[in-house]
N, C-alpha and C positions, 0 to 999 in steps of 0.2 A: 407633229414633226416625230418620229420615232425615236424610242430612247436607245442610246448607245448599249450593243450586248456584249456582255462580260461571260467568258466561260471559266468555271471553276472546278478543276479537277484534283481528288486527294484523295485516297483511300480510305482517310478517316473523316466520318460524315461531321463527326462534332467541329472540324475544320471547314469544311464546304458550307455548313448551315451558319457557322459564324460569320465568313467572310462575306457571303449573300445576303445576309442580313445587314450587315454594314454597307455593303455596297448600292443594295436597294434603298438604305436608307439616303443615301448620296444621291439618288435618281436615276441608277443603270438597271438595264433590265439582265437578270442573272440568270445561267443554266449551270448547274451543277451535275457532276458525273463521278462515281469513284472507281470506274476503270479506266485502263490507259487505251483500249480498243474503243471504247465510247468517245474517250476524249478525241481520239483520232480522226473518227468519223466525224464528229463535230467541227474540227478545226478547217478539215478538207473540204467542207461546207463553205467557209469565206464568210459566214454569216457574224462571224465574230470581230470587235474591233481588238479586244485584248483577251490573252489567255493566261489564269494563274495556274500554273502547272507545277506540282509537287515534283520533287526531283526523284524518288525513290520509290515510286508505283510500281506494282507487278506486272509482269511482262516486258511491258517497255518503261524505260526509264522516262524522265522529263525532256533529258537530253536527246533521247532515241526521237521523242515526238517533235522535240524542235527541229532534228534534222531532217524528220522525213517533211514536216510542212516548208522547209528551207527547199527540198529538194522539189517539192510540188509547187514553188512559187506563191506560197499562202503568204498573205498581208500581213496577217494577224499579230501583232505584237506582244511576243512570249515572256512572261513572267517568272522565273523559275522560285520555286519554293522549299526550301532547304531546312531540315533540323541538324543537317551534320556541318553546314558551315564552313567546308573545306575551302580554301582561296584558291587552289588548283584547279575546283570543279566550277566555282565559279567563274574563275576567269576563262576557263575553257567555253561555260554557256555564253558569256559576252563575246567572247571570239568567235563563235559560231552564230550569233547572232540575236542573242537574247537580249530584249530591252534590257532588264535587270535583274537583280534577284533580292528574295524576302528569306530572311532566318527568322525560324520558330523560336519562340512564339512571336506570332506576328504582332507588330504594334499598330492599334489602330491608326493614329497619327501618319505613320509610315504608310500606309494604302491609300489613306485619303490625299497624302501628296503625291505619292508614284503613280497610280492610274488615271488620274487626268492627263498627267504628262506623255504618257504612253498613248492615251487616246488622242491626244494632238499629233503625235508622231503617224500615228497610225492615220489620221487624216492628210498629213501632208504626203505620206507617201501613195496614199490611193490617189490625192490631188494630182502628184505629180504625174500618175499614169495618164492622165488626160493630155499632160504636157507635152507626152513622149512625141504626140504626133508631130507637134512643130517642130520638134528636132530632126523628124524624117523628112519634114520639107526644107529642110538646111539650105540644100543645094539650091533650090528654085528663088528663096530669099535671099542668099547671097549673090545671085545673078541679076534678081530685080533692083538690089541696094547697092550696085557696082558704082553706080553714078554718084552714089554718097560717102564715097571714100570708104567702101567696107563697113560702115556703120549700120549695125543690125538692128533690127526692133521692129515687133509688132503692135505696141503698146500706142494707144493714143498721144502720150506725152511726147514721144520720139516722133511718130508720124507727123505731128505739129511742127516740130522742127525741120522736117525734110520739106514739107510745103513751104515754109517761111523762107528756107534754102532757095527753091524753085522761084519764088517770088521775087526775090532781091538780088539773086547772082545778077541777072542782065541788067540790072543799074548800076549806078557809080556811086551810090551812097555809102557812106563809112557805117562800118558795124560794129556792136560792142557784145561780144558773147560773154553771159556770165555763167557761172556755175562753180560745185564743188572740184577740188583737184581731182583727177581721174574720171571724169565724165565723157571728156572726148571733145573738148572744145577745138582742138587745134585741127584735129577731122573736120571739124564744124567748117575751119575756114579753108581748108584744102578744097572741102566740096564746094564752097562758093566760088574759089577761084578756078577750080575745073569747069564749072558749070557756066561762066561767065567766058564774054569775049574777050578777057584777057589769059585764055586759058593756055596759050603758046607762049605767054610770057612767063619770067621767072616766078618763084613762089619763095618767099625768103623769111624765114623767123626767126625773132629775137626773144630771148626771156629776161624781161627787162628786173627780174627779182634776183638774177644770177650774176650781174656786174655791179662795179661801186660805178657812181656819177663819171667821173672821167674817162673812165674804160667804156662805160655805155654811149657817151655822147661821140665819142670816136668812131666806136661800130656803128652808130645812126648815121653820122655827118661825114666820117672820113676825116682826114689831114692833110696839108699841105707840107711840103719838103720844108724841112727844117721848123716846122711849126711849136715843136718842143725837143727836148734833150733826146736823143735816140731816134727822130723822124729823120731818117737819111734819104728817105724817098716818100712821094705822094702817096695816098691810101684813099681810095674810094668807101663810102659807108654805104651801108644796107638801102638807103633810100636811093641812092645811084645803081644798086647791083638791082633793085627791084623795078627800075624803069621799065614802064609797059605791062608791068605786072600788079602783082600784090605782096605788101608787106603784113606779116601777122607779128601783131605785139602781145605778146603773151606776159601775164600779172602787169597789167598797166598801173594798176594802184600801186605798185611797190616802185614805181619810177620816181625820182626825187622830184619834187615840185619845182626848182628851176628849169629843168631837165622838160617838165612838162610845159611850160611855157614856150620855149624852143620847139618842141613838137607842134603845136597850136599853130604858131606862125607858119610852118611847113603846110600844115593841111590849110590853111586860109590864100598862101600865097602860092603854095606851088613850087618853092624855090626855099634856097638855104645858101649858107656858107661854110662851107669846111673848117675845120678848126686851123686858126693861123692863116686864113683865104681872104681875101678882098672882093672877089667875085660871087655874083648868084649862080647857083646852078639850079637850072630849072628840071624838073621831073614830074612823070604822070605816074602818079604810084595811087593806088585802091588800099586804103589804111582798113586792117582789121584787127582790133584789138581785143583782148579777153583778161577776165579776172576773176580770182576765186572768191572775191569778197563782196558784200554787198554795197552796191555803188552809192547808195544812198548814205548809207553810215561811213565810208571813206570819205565823202563829200562834208559831212555835219566834223569828221574828225580832221579835216583840214589836209587830209592827204591826197585826195583827189580833187583838182582844180574843178569847178562848175563849168567854166566856159570849155575846158578840154572834154569834160564828159559829155554835155550838150552838142558840141561838136563832132565827137565819135559815135555818140546813140541817135543818128539819124535813123537806124531799125536797131533793136534790140532782140538778141535771141538768147533765151533760158534754157539752158541745159540741165533737164531734171536729173537728181542723183537716183542711181542705180535702185535702191529701197523703195522709190516712188514710181518704178516700173519693174517692179520684180518678176512678172511673167516673163520676161524678155531675159530672164538669166538660164534659164535651159539651152535658148537659142544661142546667146554669146559661149557659153561654156563649151557648147558642141563645136561651134567655130572655132574657141582656141583650142581645142581638142585637136581638130583636125590639121590646123598649122602645126601643134606641138609634135604631133605624131609624125609630119613631114620633115620637119626640123631635128628631131631626135631619133628618126629611124626606128619608130615604134608602130604598131598596128594595134592598140588599144580601140574597142570599138563603143566604148561609152562608161556609164557613173552606174554603180550599184544604185539600189532604191534608197539604202541609207545616205548614201552620198549624194543624190539628188535630193534628198531631202533637207539636209544639212546646206546645202548650197542654196535651197529656196528659202530656208528659214532664217538665215545668217543676214545680217543687216549691210554688210561691205561698205563700211565707213570708207574705204579708198576707195569705192566705186568701179567703173570697170578695169581701171589698170590693174586693182587686186585682184579680181575675178582673174585674170590672164595671168597673172604671176602664180596664183594658186593652180591653176590647171597647169601651168606648165612643168611646176614644182611637181605635182602628181604623176603628170606623164614620166617626167625623169626616174622618179623614186618607183613607179608601177612596174612591177613585171609580169602582170596577170593581163587576162583578156579584159578586164573591167575595172575602173578605179573604184577601190573602195573607202569607206569612212577612213580607215586608218591611215591614207595617203593624203588628207586634206592637212592644211596649217592646225596647229595646235589651238589657236584663237577659236576656230570655227568650232572644235570638239567642246569648247568649257562654255558655250553658252546654250546648252541645253538644245544642239541641234541632234542630238540623239540618246540622251543621259541626264538626268540631274547633276554633271560634275559639278557645276559653280556654285549651286546652291545650297546651303546650310539651312536646316529647319532648325529654329532655336528652341522648339517646344520637342526637342528628342534627348534624350541622355547624352552627355559629354563622350562617354564610351561607345555609343553606337554611330556618333559623329565622325569621331576618329577613325573606328573602323572601315566607314565607308570612306574616306579620303584616302585611308592608306589601299583600299580595294581600288580605286580610281586611279590612284598614280601607279599601281601595280598594272591594271588595264593598260595604260597609257604608255607604259616603259614594257611593254609585252612578256611581263611577270619578271622581268631582270630586277631582282632585288636589290643589285648592288647600285645602280642607276636609281631605282626607287628611293632608296635611302639618302643617296643626293639631292634628289629633288624636294624630299620632303626634310632636308636638314637635321638628319638622325644617324646615328652609325648605323651599321648592318647589322650587328648583334641586338642594338637594340630594336631596329625592326622586325628581325627574329622572334625576340620574346613577345613582341604584341603580337606578332601573328599567332603565336602558339596562346597569347592570353584569348585573343577576337575568335580565332577561326579553328582553332584545335583541339578544343576542349573536349 
């Protein structure tokens, strides 16, 4: 496997030679130049993963080279090397697309930490380019997936879900859908309903975790007039409302155990009594249940009855978390972008390379729901043709999606760590020093003093 190529450009030969030796020992293939025109020619070749570029080179500065690379859509990650350490210049470089900056004299440990991260970012961006063709096929994918309630995906895990839906939809079997919050369990239930012989009947959804026991039983079974104080007329429950259709019981593991016993009876007898009633009400309802908990663990803890579990889980469908089908993120993001554009009257064409790389590297603990919310938020905030990294939620930017914001290298001087934290905060606040001081928990005067100490020497 070929070595990763690093370009080092500085008009001081002692610096290029020292950095080259350090990076070669770390396993990289390096090329050194001392003139800016040579550096530009090599960068435009597209053969380098990372470029270490001096800020104050003759003819063209490091910022000039960075701008030319961005204008030519060169994917090389640029790290600016500066001996002046101006926070304004450093922030400007980062805003224009530099991966990071290094202050002279360059610390070897800083190089060893920073370059692998820049290489990883380069690989993510390059990999994302190959995924863009999938986004271009979005319209065809949406058409193909329309019978699955707009569930979009090309990963084998989600296609296995589609195949299971097809296999089970035409039967009368009860279904238990498991998966983390935000993975699309209700969409699966709706897809089963729409592909079933009951598609012309009602689809009724109940969140079992959102209601206290008495209210939940009233919602499910209804009540007779006079059943309790305030029951001035009869009310039909969700089982009756879903007759000849599908009843979706979300978060079944949060249902009180005694209510689970009543539900089990309905599943077995296909009849129940309203609260305060004396006559049986017969219904023909298909029940689809869902849980974000491990059913086996819930049974061990006694929060889910075993007999109810076995009655519900004639067929089980496990929804994979988004992090386990990461290759579907561009397709989903493109679909959410299209919908958000329409909703908000925007015409945003897509995501920048850095934003795409951040979307791909984030773990999405909130799954598809979190991705949808992130895209809609970005669409609302963005007034440009593409969504850039700065429009994504802060938690995505703090997980090394494009810089080492969240990592603190403990084998570095405390002053250098403090300097980097100040710099990152200024970048996040678009160089708003008042806001940065508030985030850092220090006074504006203290921040200015620290900037003078670390950046303006």
